[in-house]
ChimeraX commands (.cxc) that place a marker at each C-alpha (Angstrom):
marker #1 position -27.37,-13.45,24.95 radius 0.5
marker #1 position -29.65,-11.27,22.82 radius 0.5
marker #1 position -28.96,-10.55,19.17 radius 0.5
marker #1 position -28.21,-6.92,20.05 radius 0.5
marker #1 position -25.68,-7.99,22.69 radius 0.5
marker #1 position -24.01,-10.34,20.21 radius 0.5
marker #1 position -23.75,-7.54,17.63 radius 0.5
marker #1 position -22.17,-5.20,20.20 radius 0.5
marker #1 position -19.74,-7.95,21.23 radius 0.5
marker #1 position -18.75,-8.59,17.59 radius 0.5
marker #1 position -18.21,-4.87,16.94 radius 0.5
marker #1 position -16.15,-4.53,20.11 radius 0.5
marker #1 position -14.01,-7.56,19.21 radius 0.5
marker #1 position -13.46,-6.20,15.68 radius 0.5
marker #1 position -12.53,-2.76,16.98 radius 0.5
marker #1 position -10.23,-4.21,19.64 radius 0.5
marker #1 position -8.43,-6.48,17.15 radius 0.5
marker #1 position -8.17,-3.60,14.69 radius 0.5
marker #1 position -6.68,-1.28,17.31 radius 0.5
marker #1 position -4.31,-3.94,18.62 radius 0.5
marker #1 position -2.52,-4.09,15.27 radius 0.5
marker #1 position -2.50,-0.39,14.42 radius 0.5
marker #1 position 1.05,0.81,13.75 radius 0.5
marker #1 position 2.50,2.95,16.52 radius 0.5
marker #1 position 3.30,6.36,15.12 radius 0.5
marker #1 position 6.56,7.94,16.20 radius 0.5
marker #1 position 8.06,11.17,14.98 radius 0.5
marker #1 position 11.22,11.10,12.90 radius 0.5
marker #1 position 13.04,12.91,15.69 radius 0.5
marker #1 position 12.49,9.85,17.94 radius 0.5
marker #1 position 14.48,7.64,15.59 radius 0.5
marker #1 position 18.28,7.48,15.74 radius 0.5
marker #1 position 19.85,8.72,12.47 radius 0.5
marker #1 position 20.83,5.15,11.53 radius 0.5
marker #1 position 17.15,4.16,11.60 radius 0.5
marker #1 position 15.71,6.86,9.39 radius 0.5
marker #1 position 13.56,5.34,6.67 radius 0.5
marker #1 position 15.17,4.94,3.28 radius 0.5
marker #1 position 12.67,2.94,1.17 radius 0.5
marker #1 position 9.40,1.06,0.96 radius 0.5
marker #1 position 9.54,-2.65,0.22 radius 0.5
marker #1 position 6.45,-4.51,-1.03 radius 0.5
marker #1 position 6.33,-8.30,-0.90 radius 0.5
marker #1 position 3.31,-9.17,-3.01 radius 0.5
marker #1 position 3.22,-12.85,-2.04 radius 0.5
marker #1 position 3.04,-11.91,1.65 radius 0.5
marker #1 position 0.56,-9.05,1.05 radius 0.5
marker #1 position 2.80,-6.78,3.15 radius 0.5
marker #1 position 4.57,-3.46,2.70 radius 0.5
marker #1 position 7.53,-2.54,4.88 radius 0.5
marker #1 position 8.96,0.88,5.68 radius 0.5
marker #1 position 12.68,0.14,5.82 radius 0.5
marker #1 position 15.85,1.67,7.26 radius 0.5
marker #1 position 18.72,-0.35,5.83 radius 0.5
marker #1 position 17.94,-3.97,6.72 radius 0.5
marker #1 position 15.65,-3.01,9.59 radius 0.5
marker #1 position 11.85,-2.92,9.33 radius 0.5
marker #1 position 10.41,0.25,10.91 radius 0.5
marker #1 position 6.74,-0.37,10.05 radius 0.5
marker #1 position 4.70,-3.17,8.49 radius 0.5
marker #1 position 1.45,-2.53,6.60 radius 0.5
marker #1 position -1.03,-5.11,5.28 radius 0.5
marker #1 position -1.84,-4.50,1.61 radius 0.5
marker #1 position -4.32,-5.45,-1.07 radius 0.5
marker #1 position -3.21,-5.79,-4.68 radius 0.5
marker #1 position -4.74,-5.89,-8.15 radius 0.5
marker #1 position -7.39,-8.46,-8.98 radius 0.5
marker #1 position -4.78,-10.52,-10.90 radius 0.5
marker #1 position -1.86,-10.36,-8.45 radius 0.5
marker #1 position 0.43,-13.09,-9.80 radius 0.5
marker #1 position 3.30,-11.89,-11.95 radius 0.5
marker #1 position 4.41,-8.40,-12.92 radius 0.5
marker #1 position 2.23,-5.86,-14.67 radius 0.5
marker #1 position 2.60,-6.28,-18.43 radius 0.5
marker #1 position -0.10,-4.14,-20.02 radius 0.5
marker #1 position -2.69,-1.51,-19.30 radius 0.5
marker #1 position -5.83,-3.07,-17.85 radius 0.5
marker #1 position -4.28,-6.41,-16.86 radius 0.5
marker #1 position -5.26,-5.89,-13.18 radius 0.5
marker #1 position -1.69,-6.66,-12.05 radius 0.5
marker #1 position 0.46,-4.77,-9.59 radius 0.5
marker #1 position 3.90,-3.94,-11.03 radius 0.5
marker #1 position 7.16,-5.51,-9.87 radius 0.5
marker #1 position 10.47,-3.67,-9.92 radius 0.5
marker #1 position 12.18,-0.50,-8.69 radius 0.5
marker #1 position 10.11,2.67,-8.59 radius 0.5
marker #1 position 9.71,5.87,-6.58 radius 0.5
marker #1 position 6.87,7.90,-5.13 radius 0.5
marker #1 position 6.57,10.71,-7.66 radius 0.5
marker #1 position 3.35,12.51,-6.81 radius 0.5
marker #1 position 0.34,12.81,-4.50 radius 0.5
marker #1 position -3.39,13.08,-4.86 radius 0.5
marker #1 position -5.11,14.62,-1.81 radius 0.5
marker #1 position -8.49,14.35,-3.57 radius 0.5
marker #1 position -8.34,10.62,-4.34 radius 0.5
marker #1 position -11.51,8.50,-4.26 radius 0.5
marker #1 position -9.44,6.25,-1.98 radius 0.5
marker #1 position -8.80,8.65,0.93 radius 0.5
marker #1 position -5.28,9.76,-0.11 radius 0.5
marker #1 position -2.97,8.36,-2.75 radius 0.5
marker #1 position 0.75,8.35,-3.52 radius 0.5
marker #1 position 1.64,7.94,-7.20 radius 0.5
marker #1 position 4.14,5.23,-8.15 radius 0.5
marker #1 position 6.59,6.01,-10.99 radius 0.5
marker #1 position 5.30,3.09,-13.08 radius 0.5
marker #1 position 6.18,2.43,-15.87 radius 0.5
marker #1 position 9.95,2.47,-15.49 radius 0.5
marker #1 position 12.18,2.14,-18.60 radius 0.5
marker #1 position 12.23,-1.67,-18.30 radius 0.5
marker #1 position 8.41,-1.78,-18.18 radius 0.5
marker #1 position 8.19,0.45,-21.27 radius 0.5
marker #1 position 10.63,-1.79,-23.22 radius 0.5
marker #1 position 8.74,-4.96,-22.26 radius 0.5
marker #1 position 5.37,-3.47,-23.24 radius 0.5
marker #1 position 6.76,-2.10,-26.50 radius 0.5
marker #1 position 8.24,-5.49,-27.39 radius 0.5
marker #1 position 4.83,-7.05,-26.76 radius 0.5
marker #1 position 3.05,-4.37,-28.78 radius 0.5
marker #1 position 0.94,-3.15,-25.84 radius 0.5
marker #1 position 0.65,-0.04,-23.68 radius 0.5
marker #1 position 2.23,-0.48,-20.22 radius 0.5
marker #1 position -0.50,1.62,-18.62 radius 0.5
marker #1 position 0.04,3.92,-15.66 radius 0.5
marker #1 position -1.90,5.53,-12.84 radius 0.5
marker #1 position -0.57,3.09,-10.26 radius 0.5
marker #1 position -0.85,4.34,-6.67 radius 0.5
marker #1 position -0.48,3.38,-3.04 radius 0.5
marker #1 position -3.84,4.44,-1.67 radius 0.5
marker #1 position -6.21,4.17,1.25 radius 0.5
marker #1 position -9.66,2.65,1.38 radius 0.5
marker #1 position -12.66,3.84,-0.60 radius 0.5
marker #1 position -14.12,6.95,1.00 radius 0.5
marker #1 position -17.31,5.16,2.09 radius 0.5
marker #1 position -15.45,2.36,3.88 radius 0.5
marker #1 position -14.76,4.13,7.18 radius 0.5
marker #1 position -11.67,4.97,9.18 radius 0.5
marker #1 position -10.44,1.68,10.60 radius 0.5
marker #1 position -7.41,-0.13,9.27 radius 0.5
marker #1 position -7.77,-3.86,8.73 radius 0.5
marker #1 position -5.31,-6.26,10.35 radius 0.5
marker #1 position -5.15,-7.92,6.95 radius 0.5
marker #1 position -7.03,-7.81,3.67 radius 0.5
marker #1 position -8.99,-10.96,2.85 radius 0.5
marker #1 position -9.16,-10.24,-0.88 radius 0.5
marker #1 position -7.37,-8.25,-3.56 radius 0.5
marker #1 position -9.58,-5.45,-4.80 radius 0.5
marker #1 position -7.56,-2.79,-6.64 radius 0.5
marker #1 position -7.05,-2.41,-10.39 radius 0.5
marker #1 position -3.28,-2.88,-9.97 radius 0.5
marker #1 position -2.60,-0.40,-7.19 radius 0.5
marker #1 position -1.42,-1.13,-3.66 radius 0.5
marker #1 position -4.28,-0.64,-1.19 radius 0.5
marker #1 position -3.60,0.12,2.49 radius 0.5
marker #1 position -5.74,1.25,5.41 radius 0.5
marker #1 position -6.61,4.92,5.87 radius 0.5
marker #1 position -4.43,5.44,8.94 radius 0.5
marker #1 position -1.57,3.74,7.10 radius 0.5
marker #1 position -1.84,6.04,4.06 radius 0.5
marker #1 position -2.04,9.07,6.37 radius 0.5
marker #1 position 1.19,7.98,8.08 radius 0.5
marker #1 position 2.93,7.30,4.77 radius 0.5
marker #1 position 1.70,10.61,3.33 radius 0.5
marker #1 position 3.25,12.47,6.27 radius 0.5
marker #1 position 6.49,10.47,6.50 radius 0.5
marker #1 position 7.75,9.94,2.99 radius 0.5
marker #1 position 8.70,12.62,0.47 radius 0.5
marker #1 position 8.30,12.60,-3.28 radius 0.5
marker #1 position 11.21,10.73,-4.82 radius 0.5
marker #1 position 11.13,8.11,-2.04 radius 0.5
marker #1 position 12.34,4.71,-3.33 radius 0.5
marker #1 position 9.92,1.80,-3.65 radius 0.5
marker #1 position 10.85,-1.80,-4.43 radius 0.5
marker #1 position 8.01,-4.18,-5.37 radius 0.5
marker #1 position 8.82,-7.90,-5.33 radius 0.5
marker #1 position 6.79,-11.00,-6.11 radius 0.5
marker link #1:1,2 radius 0.2
marker link #1:2,3 radius 0.2
marker link #1:3,4 radius 0.2
marker link #1:4,5 radius 0.2
marker link #1:5,6 radius 0.2
marker link #1:6,7 radius 0.2
marker link #1:7,8 radius 0.2
marker link #1:8,9 radius 0.2
marker link #1:9,10 radius 0.2
marker link #1:10,11 radius 0.2
marker link #1:11,12 radius 0.2
marker link #1:12,13 radius 0.2
marker link #1:13,14 radius 0.2
marker link #1:14,15 radius 0.2
marker link #1:15,16 radius 0.2
marker link #1:16,17 radius 0.2
marker link #1:17,18 radius 0.2
marker link #1:18,19 radius 0.2
marker link #1:19,20 radius 0.2
marker link #1:20,21 radius 0.2
marker link #1:21,22 radius 0.2
marker link #1:22,23 radius 0.2
marker link #1:23,24 radius 0.2
marker link #1:24,25 radius 0.2
marker link #1:25,26 radius 0.2
marker link #1:26,27 radius 0.2
marker link #1:27,28 radius 0.2
marker link #1:28,29 radius 0.2
marker link #1:29,30 radius 0.2
marker link #1:30,31 radius 0.2
marker link #1:31,32 radius 0.2
marker link #1:32,33 radius 0.2
marker link #1:33,34 radius 0.2
marker link #1:34,35 radius 0.2
marker link #1:35,36 radius 0.2
marker link #1:36,37 radius 0.2
marker link #1:37,38 radius 0.2
marker link #1:38,39 radius 0.2
marker link #1:39,40 radius 0.2
marker link #1:40,41 radius 0.2
marker link #1:41,42 radius 0.2
marker link #1:42,43 radius 0.2
marker link #1:43,44 radius 0.2
marker link #1:44,45 radius 0.2
marker link #1:45,46 radius 0.2
marker link #1:46,47 radius 0.2
marker link #1:47,48 radius 0.2
marker link #1:48,49 radius 0.2
marker link #1:49,50 radius 0.2
marker link #1:50,51 radius 0.2
marker link #1:51,52 radius 0.2
marker link #1:52,53 radius 0.2
marker link #1:53,54 radius 0.2
marker link #1:54,55 radius 0.2
marker link #1:55,56 radius 0.2
marker link #1:56,57 radius 0.2
marker link #1:57,58 radius 0.2
marker link #1:58,59 radius 0.2
marker link #1:59,60 radius 0.2
marker link #1:60,61 radius 0.2
marker link #1:61,62 radius 0.2
marker link #1:62,63 radius 0.2
marker link #1:63,64 radius 0.2
marker link #1:64,65 radius 0.2
marker link #1:65,66 radius 0.2
marker link #1:66,67 radius 0.2
marker link #1:67,68 radius 0.2
marker link #1:68,69 radius 0.2
marker link #1:69,70 radius 0.2
marker link #1:70,71 radius 0.2
marker link #1:71,72 radius 0.2
marker link #1:72,73 radius 0.2
marker link #1:73,74 radius 0.2
marker link #1:74,75 radius 0.2
marker link #1:75,76 radius 0.2
marker link #1:76,77 radius 0.2
marker link #1:77,78 radius 0.2
marker link #1:78,79 radius 0.2
marker link #1:79,80 radius 0.2
marker link #1:80,81 radius 0.2
marker link #1:81,82 radius 0.2
marker link #1:82,83 radius 0.2
marker link #1:83,84 radius 0.2
marker link #1:84,85 radius 0.2
marker link #1:85,86 radius 0.2
marker link #1:86,87 radius 0.2
marker link #1:87,88 radius 0.2
marker link #1:88,89 radius 0.2
marker link #1:89,90 radius 0.2
marker link #1:90,91 radius 0.2
marker link #1:91,92 radius 0.2
marker link #1:92,93 radius 0.2
marker link #1:93,94 radius 0.2
marker link #1:94,95 radius 0.2
marker link #1:95,96 radius 0.2
marker link #1:96,97 radius 0.2
marker link #1:97,98 radius 0.2
marker link #1:98,99 radius 0.2
marker link #1:99,100 radius 0.2
marker link #1:100,101 radius 0.2
marker link #1:101,102 radius 0.2
marker link #1:102,103 radius 0.2
marker link #1:103,104 radius 0.2
marker link #1:104,105 radius 0.2
marker link #1:105,106 radius 0.2
marker link #1:106,107 radius 0.2
marker link #1:107,108 radius 0.2
marker link #1:108,109 radius 0.2
marker link #1:109,110 radius 0.2
marker link #1:110,111 radius 0.2
marker link #1:111,112 radius 0.2
marker link #1:112,113 radius 0.2
marker link #1:113,114 radius 0.2
marker link #1:114,115 radius 0.2
marker link #1:115,116 radius 0.2
marker link #1:116,117 radius 0.2
marker link #1:117,118 radius 0.2
marker link #1:118,119 radius 0.2
marker link #1:119,120 radius 0.2
marker link #1:120,121 radius 0.2
marker link #1:121,122 radius 0.2
marker link #1:122,123 radius 0.2
marker link #1:123,124 radius 0.2
marker link #1:124,125 radius 0.2
marker link #1:125,126 radius 0.2
marker link #1:126,127 radius 0.2
marker link #1:127,128 radius 0.2
marker link #1:128,129 radius 0.2
marker link #1:129,130 radius 0.2
marker link #1:130,131 radius 0.2
marker link #1:131,132 radius 0.2
marker link #1:132,133 radius 0.2
marker link #1:133,134 radius 0.2
marker link #1:134,135 radius 0.2
marker link #1:135,136 radius 0.2
marker link #1:136,137 radius 0.2
marker link #1:137,138 radius 0.2
marker link #1:138,139 radius 0.2
marker link #1:139,140 radius 0.2
marker link #1:140,141 radius 0.2
marker link #1:141,142 radius 0.2
marker link #1:142,143 radius 0.2
marker link #1:143,144 radius 0.2
marker link #1:144,145 radius 0.2
marker link #1:145,146 radius 0.2
marker link #1:146,147 radius 0.2
marker link #1:147,148 radius 0.2
marker link #1:148,149 radius 0.2
marker link #1:149,150 radius 0.2
marker link #1:150,151 radius 0.2
marker link #1:151,152 radius 0.2
marker link #1:152,153 radius 0.2
marker link #1:153,154 radius 0.2
marker link #1:154,155 radius 0.2
marker link #1:155,156 radius 0.2
marker link #1:156,157 radius 0.2
marker link #1:157,158 radius 0.2
marker link #1:158,159 radius 0.2
marker link #1:159,160 radius 0.2
marker link #1:160,161 radius 0.2
marker link #1:161,162 radius 0.2
marker link #1:162,163 radius 0.2
marker link #1:163,164 radius 0.2
marker link #1:164,165 radius 0.2
marker link #1:165,166 radius 0.2
marker link #1:166,167 radius 0.2
marker link #1:167,168 radius 0.2
marker link #1:168,169 radius 0.2
marker link #1:169,170 radius 0.2
marker link #1:170,171 radius 0.2
marker link #1:171,172 radius 0.2
marker link #1:172,173 radius 0.2
marker link #1:173,174 radius 0.2
marker link #1:174,175 radius 0.2
view
């Protein structure tokens, strides 16, 4: 097999595996009322985010976290992704990372902990897509953490979340 043929085969395999794990998008009208989404749940240790309806998982998204993912965010610049109860409280359609949904970090508990430690809790934590120069495919999984404390998802995933969830939507981030 020539080098060109091998490259085409690798690209085809990557595209096929990427498409095989792309979330299926359904409209809200297709879901029975009992299955309407009610929160996002992030499990940092699993590198997954779940769109939930009660105890049922509606969608699963692979995620990337901050460069120092272990433990909760304690201070501005610590490269950690927060842990706790938050909400989506804003949107940035002009993000450097495709689209971004702002997370209501810091919550009152985060502010108290940072104040007790004599540090700033920081802010500007988002769920966002890939860098604009990355391309349009969503990875099956992320092989490394690469954000500054945000939650990174694929571009199709952030587009789906952007369309599906309103401001004020609950978000629970666990270890």
